[in-house]
C-alpha positions as CSV (number, residue, x, y, z in Angstrom):
1,X,0.1,0.2,0.3
2,X,1.5,3.3,-1.4
3,X,2.0,6.3,1.0
4,X,-1.0,8.5,1.8
5,X,-3.3,5.1,0.7
6,X,-5.9,3.3,2.9
7,X,-6.4,4.2,6.3
8,X,-4.3,5.4,8.9
9,X,-3.0,2.7,11.6
10,X,-1.9,3.6,15.2
11,X,-3.8,6.8,16.2
12,X,-6.9,8.2,16.6
13,X,-9.9,10.2,14.9
14,X,-7.1,12.7,13.6
15,X,-7.9,16.1,12.1
16,X,-8.2,16.7,8.1
17,X,-9.0,19.3,6.0
18,X,-10.8,19.1,2.9
19,X,-11.0,22.0,0.2
20,X,-13.6,22.1,-2.8
21,X,-11.9,23.5,-5.8
22,X,-15.2,24.6,-6.9
23,X,-18.5,25.5,-5.0
24,X,-20.5,25.5,-8.1
25,X,-21.2,22.2,-9.3
26,X,-23.3,20.8,-12.3
27,X,-25.0,24.6,-11.8
28,X,-25.7,24.1,-8.1
29,X,-24.2,26.3,-5.4
30,X,-23.1,24.1,-2.8
31,X,-24.9,25.1,0.7
32,X,-21.7,24.5,3.4
33,X,-24.5,22.2,5.1
34,X,-24.7,20.0,2.2
35,X,-21.0,20.0,2.4
36,X,-20.2,18.9,5.8
37,X,-22.8,16.1,5.1
38,X,-20.5,15.2,2.4
39,X,-17.7,14.8,4.9
40,X,-19.7,13.1,7.7
41,X,-21.3,10.5,4.5
42,X,-17.6,9.5,4.1
43,X,-17.1,8.7,8.2
44,X,-15.6,12.3,9.4
45,X,-16.7,13.7,13.0
46,X,-17.3,17.1,14.2
47,X,-17.6,18.6,11.1
48,X,-16.9,22.2,10.8
49,X,-17.1,24.4,7.4
50,X,-15.1,27.6,7.3
51,X,-16.4,30.8,6.0
52,X,-18.7,29.4,2.7
53,X,-15.9,28.6,0.2
54,X,-15.9,25.0,0.6
55,X,-13.7,24.2,3.3
56,X,-13.7,22.0,5.6
57,X,-12.1,20.5,8.9
58,X,-13.0,17.3,10.8
59,X,-11.7,14.1,12.6
60,X,-10.6,11.1,10.3
61,X,-8.8,7.8,10.9
62,X,-8.9,7.6,6.9
63,X,-5.7,8.9,4.6
64,X,-6.0,11.8,2.9
65,X,-6.2,9.6,-0.8
66,X,-9.3,7.7,0.6
67,X,-11.1,10.9,1.8
68,X,-10.3,12.4,-1.9
69,X,-11.6,9.7,-3.6
70,X,-14.5,8.9,-1.1
71,X,-15.4,12.3,-1.0
72,X,-15.6,12.8,-4.5
73,X,-17.9,10.1,-5.3
74,X,-20.0,11.4,-2.5
75,X,-20.4,14.5,-4.4
76,X,-21.6,13.4,-7.6
77,X,-24.0,11.1,-6.0
78,X,-25.6,14.6,-4.6
79,X,-24.8,17.1,-7.2
80,X,-24.4,14.8,-10.3
81,X,-20.6,15.7,-11.1
82,X,-17.7,16.0,-8.8
83,X,-15.5,18.8,-7.9
84,X,-11.9,18.0,-7.4
85,X,-11.4,17.6,-3.3
86,X,-7.6,18.2,-2.2
87,X,-7.1,17.3,1.5
88,X,-4.6,17.7,4.1
89,X,-3.8,16.5,7.4
90,X,-3.7,18.7,9.8
91,X,0.4,18.5,10.1
92,X,0.2,18.9,6.7
93,X,-1.3,22.2,6.7
94,X,0.5,23.7,9.5
95,X,3.7,22.4,7.4
96,X,2.3,24.4,4.2
97,X,1.7,27.6,6.2
98,X,5.1,27.7,8.4
99,X,6.8,27.2,4.4
100,X,5.2,30.7,3.4
101,X,7.8,32.6,1.5
102,X,6.0,36.0,1.7
103,X,5.8,36.5,5.3
104,X,6.2,40.4,5.2
105,X,3.4,40.6,2.1
106,X,0.9,38.1,3.8
107,X,1.1,41.2,7.0
108,X,0.7,44.1,4.5
109,X,-2.1,42.3,2.2
110,X,-3.4,38.9,3.2
111,X,-6.2,39.1,0.5
112,X,-3.3,39.5,-2.3
113,X,-1.7,36.3,-1.1
114,X,-2.4,33.3,-2.4
115,X,-1.9,29.7,-1.3
116,X,-2.2,26.7,-3.7
117,X,-2.7,23.3,-1.7
118,X,-1.8,20.9,-4.0
119,X,-3.1,16.8,-4.2
120,X,0.1,15.7,-6.4
121,X,3.0,18.4,-6.2
122,X,3.2,20.6,-9.0
123,X,6.1,19.3,-11.5
124,X,8.8,21.7,-13.0
125,X,6.8,22.6,-16.3
126,X,4.3,23.5,-14.3
127,X,6.1,26.0,-12.2
128,X,8.0,27.5,-15.1
129,X,4.8,27.9,-17.2
130,X,3.1,29.8,-14.0
131,X,6.4,32.0,-14.0
132,X,5.9,32.4,-17.6
133,X,2.3,33.8,-17.1
134,X,3.3,36.3,-14.3
135,X,3.5,40.0,-14.7
136,X,4.6,43.6,-12.7
137,X,4.9,42.1,-9.4
138,X,3.4,39.1,-9.2
139,X,6.0,36.6,-7.4
140,X,5.7,32.4,-7.4
141,X,7.0,30.1,-5.0
142,X,7.0,26.1,-5.1
143,X,7.7,24.5,-1.1
144,X,9.5,21.3,-0.7
145,X,6.2,19.5,-0.9
146,X,5.3,20.8,-3.8
147,X,2.5,23.3,-3.2
148,X,2.8,27.0,-3.9
149,X,2.3,30.7,-2.9
150,X,1.5,33.6,-5.1
151,X,2.4,37.1,-4.4
152,X,-0.2,39.5,-6.8
153,X,1.5,42.6,-5.7
154,X,-0.6,45.8,-6.2
155,X,-1.7,44.7,-9.6
156,X,-5.7,43.5,-10.1
157,X,-5.7,39.9,-9.6
158,X,-8.6,39.5,-11.9
159,X,-6.6,40.8,-14.6
160,X,-3.8,38.2,-13.8
161,X,-3.1,35.3,-16.1
162,X,-1.7,33.3,-13.5
163,X,-4.8,31.8,-12.4
164,X,-6.2,31.2,-16.1
165,X,-3.5,29.5,-16.6
166,X,-3.5,27.1,-13.2
167,X,-7.1,25.8,-15.0
168,X,-5.2,24.4,-17.5
169,X,-4.6,20.3,-17.0
170,X,-1.5,20.4,-19.0
171,X,0.1,22.0,-15.6
172,X,-0.1,18.2,-14.8
173,X,-1.5,18.5,-11.1
174,X,-4.4,19.3,-9.1
175,X,-4.9,21.7,-6.5
176,X,-7.2,25.0,-4.8
177,X,-6.9,28.2,-3.8
178,X,-7.4,29.8,-0.5
179,X,-5.9,33.6,0.3
180,X,-3.5,33.8,3.5
181,X,-6.8,35.0,5.4
182,X,-8.8,31.9,5.0
183,X,-5.7,29.6,5.1
184,X,-5.0,31.2,8.3
185,X,-8.5,31.0,10.0
186,X,-8.8,27.2,9.0
187,X,-5.6,26.6,11.2
188,X,-7.6,28.7,13.9
189,X,-10.3,26.3,13.6
190,X,-7.5,23.5,13.7
191,X,-6.3,25.3,17.0
192,X,-9.3,25.1,18.4
193,X,-10.7,21.3,17.8
194,X,-7.3,20.1,18.8
195,X,-8.4,21.7,22.2
196,X,-11.6,19.8,22.6
197,X,-9.4,16.6,22.5
């Protein structure tokens, strides 16, 4: 059994974070109560949603890859189509935030810093493609685990060519983004839930 497969052993129900790539599925806007129900359907407990953008925090003994498959299957059964879902462990989320290469910028303008949580590491070719699309003050840095950050500077994020580029399967990886404010709110929810034990 490869890493990330199956059910975790030798541990209690540990904290997991599930991020939906889209909250509009098959023409329907996802209600967070329905999203929480999907996590409960795959065995998640203490399920909470963080902001109405498809962020779930819950306890599960299942591995991230297993949860991704099961959540997407439950999503397809409910909506008639699935959106991609990325699952991280508590430790992976904390490592991702600790790897932020734009600490000063995050304090100055957290909404202008996007964190991409990846299911599998962004390959070199994908990183190069994104960097070719960057303009002006835009900066892109990949973490050692293959997730990445984009700082959009003072430019108009909606005018950036980077997100459009990331939407292409040609980049060779699956992931979804959250701004730094949301990433921190997820971390605070993890801290609170850890205190329940």
